[in-house]
C-alpha positions as CSV (number, residue, x, y, z in Angstrom):
1,M,-45.6,-17.2,-10.7
2,L,-44.5,-18.5,-7.2
3,K,-46.1,-20.5,-4.7
4,N,-47.2,-19.0,-1.6
5,D,-45.6,-21.8,0.6
6,I,-42.0,-21.1,-1.6
7,E,-42.7,-17.3,-1.4
8,K,-42.7,-17.5,2.7
9,A,-39.8,-19.9,3.0
10,L,-38.2,-17.5,0.7
11,N,-39.0,-14.6,2.6
12,E,-38.1,-16.5,5.9
13,Q,-34.5,-16.9,4.2
14,I,-34.4,-13.5,3.7
15,A,-34.8,-12.8,7.2
16,K,-32.3,-15.3,7.8
17,E,-29.7,-13.6,5.6
18,V,-30.3,-10.2,7.3
19,F,-29.6,-11.6,10.7
20,A,-26.3,-13.3,9.6
21,S,-25.5,-10.1,8.1
22,N,-25.9,-8.1,11.2
23,S,-24.5,-10.7,13.0
24,Y,-21.0,-10.4,10.8
25,L,-21.3,-7.2,11.4
26,S,-21.5,-7.1,15.4
27,M,-18.7,-9.4,14.5
28,A,-16.4,-7.1,12.7
29,S,-17.1,-4.2,15.1
30,W,-16.1,-6.4,18.5
31,C,-12.7,-7.3,16.3
32,E,-12.1,-3.5,15.5
33,T,-12.1,-2.9,19.0
34,E,-9.9,-5.8,20.3
35,G,-7.5,-5.0,17.9
36,L,-8.2,-7.7,15.4
37,S,-7.5,-6.3,12.4
38,G,-7.4,-9.3,10.2
39,A,-10.8,-10.9,11.7
40,Q,-12.0,-7.3,11.3
41,K,-11.5,-7.0,7.8
42,F,-12.8,-10.5,7.4
43,F,-15.9,-10.4,9.2
44,Y,-16.9,-7.1,7.5
45,A,-16.2,-8.6,4.0
46,Q,-18.4,-11.8,5.3
47,S,-21.3,-9.3,6.5
48,E,-21.4,-7.4,2.8
49,E,-21.6,-10.9,1.4
50,E,-24.6,-11.9,3.2
51,R,-26.3,-8.3,2.2
52,E,-25.9,-9.4,-1.3
53,H,-27.2,-13.1,-0.4
54,M,-30.4,-11.3,0.8
55,L,-30.5,-8.8,-2.2
56,K,-30.0,-11.7,-4.3
57,L,-33.2,-13.2,-2.8
58,F,-35.5,-10.3,-2.6
59,H,-34.8,-10.1,-6.6
60,Y,-35.5,-13.4,-7.1
61,V,-39.1,-13.6,-5.4
62,N,-39.9,-9.8,-6.5
63,G,-39.0,-10.8,-9.8
64,S,-40.9,-14.4,-9.9
65,G,-44.3,-12.7,-8.9
66,G,-43.7,-12.7,-5.0
67,H,-43.0,-10.0,-2.9
68,G,-39.7,-9.8,-0.8
69,L,-40.5,-8.9,2.6
70,V,-37.9,-6.3,4.7
71,P,-37.8,-8.7,8.0
72,D,-38.0,-7.5,11.6
73,I,-34.6,-6.6,13.0
74,K,-33.1,-9.5,15.3
75,Q,-30.1,-8.0,17.7
76,P,-27.5,-10.3,17.3
77,I,-25.0,-11.1,20.1
78,N,-22.4,-7.9,20.6
79,K,-20.1,-9.0,22.6
80,Y,-17.6,-12.1,22.6
81,D,-15.3,-14.1,25.1
82,S,-13.1,-14.5,22.0
83,L,-12.5,-15.0,18.5
84,H,-13.2,-18.6,19.1
85,H,-16.7,-17.6,20.5
86,A,-17.0,-15.6,17.3
87,V,-15.9,-18.5,15.2
88,N,-18.1,-21.1,17.0
89,I,-21.0,-18.7,16.8
90,S,-20.4,-18.2,12.7
91,I,-20.2,-22.1,12.6
92,E,-23.5,-22.6,14.1
93,Q,-25.1,-20.0,12.1
94,E,-23.7,-20.9,9.1
95,A,-25.3,-24.5,9.8
96,E,-28.4,-23.2,10.2
97,V,-28.8,-21.4,6.9
98,T,-27.1,-24.6,5.3
99,K,-30.3,-26.4,7.1
100,S,-32.6,-23.7,6.1
101,I,-31.6,-23.7,2.1
102,Y,-32.0,-27.7,1.6
103,E,-35.4,-27.0,3.4
104,I,-36.5,-24.7,0.9
105,V,-34.7,-27.0,-1.9
106,A,-36.8,-29.9,-0.5
107,L,-39.7,-28.0,-0.9
108,S,-39.2,-26.6,-4.5
109,L,-38.8,-30.0,-5.5
110,S,-42.3,-31.6,-3.7
111,V,-44.2,-28.6,-5.3
112,Q,-42.5,-29.2,-8.7
113,D,-40.9,-25.9,-9.0
114,F,-38.2,-26.1,-10.9
115,G,-37.0,-22.5,-11.3
116,T,-36.8,-22.6,-7.7
117,F,-35.2,-25.0,-7.6
118,N,-32.9,-24.3,-10.1
119,F,-32.4,-20.9,-8.6
120,L,-31.4,-22.6,-5.3
121,Q,-28.3,-24.4,-6.9
122,W,-26.1,-21.3,-6.1
123,F,-27.0,-21.1,-2.2
124,V,-26.2,-24.8,-2.2
125,A,-22.8,-24.2,-3.6
126,E,-22.3,-21.2,-1.6
127,Q,-23.1,-22.8,1.6
128,Q,-21.3,-25.7,1.0
129,E,-17.9,-23.0,0.8
130,E,-18.9,-20.5,3.6
131,E,-19.0,-23.9,5.8
132,Q,-15.6,-24.9,4.2
133,M,-14.4,-21.7,5.4
134,F,-15.6,-21.2,8.9
135,K,-14.2,-25.1,9.4
136,S,-11.1,-24.0,8.3
137,I,-11.0,-20.6,10.3
138,K,-11.3,-23.1,12.8
139,D,-8.6,-25.2,12.0
140,I,-6.4,-22.2,11.9
141,L,-7.4,-21.1,15.8
142,C,-7.0,-25.0,16.7
143,L,-3.3,-25.2,15.0
144,A,-2.7,-21.9,16.6
145,G,-2.4,-23.6,20.1
146,G,-5.5,-22.4,22.1
147,K,-8.2,-19.4,22.9
148,N,-5.5,-16.7,22.6
149,A,-2.4,-18.6,21.8
150,N,-0.7,-17.1,18.6
151,L,-3.5,-14.3,18.0
152,F,-1.3,-12.0,16.0
153,L,-1.1,-14.7,13.5
154,V,-4.1,-16.0,13.6
155,D,-5.7,-12.7,13.3
156,K,-3.3,-12.0,10.2
157,E,-4.2,-15.3,8.2
158,I,-7.8,-14.9,8.9
159,G,-7.7,-11.4,7.4
160,R,-6.1,-13.1,4.2
161,L,-8.8,-15.7,3.6
162,K,-11.3,-12.9,1.9
163,S,-8.5,-11.7,-0.1
164,I,-7.5,-15.3,-1.3
165,K,-11.2,-15.9,-2.3
166,E,-11.7,-12.9,-4.0
């Protein structure tokens, strides 16, 4: 049976995953309207992945005697100055999610909820992977030479990233 503070923290994490999914969906839509087919593909896949994370949390909470709650939907940004802008928002977003996961890990240890601690190890590894992936995208953008330099090649490379991971 989940302790109330753990259940509350996991439900807050569900809300963060829903927001991340919607944020990446918004980025994908913006990329699609800008003709960035590679980034569009990447962000649509990223949105789906965040939704899967949310469902994983729902199933864990419900399967552990708690109640996974559907959060209010917070509206993400829907216009971006550039692909750099979207990527920088993604980096900030992933850092926030990582911090939140680490806080729940620490909480689970402090209340000796070793089942939740064990469950969250997948998320710890996933967040390390996510942050590294977005750092790679930022590196690609920087190597390309500026805000819109070599955007065609950058877009193609970003589109390949999800194919490489899968």
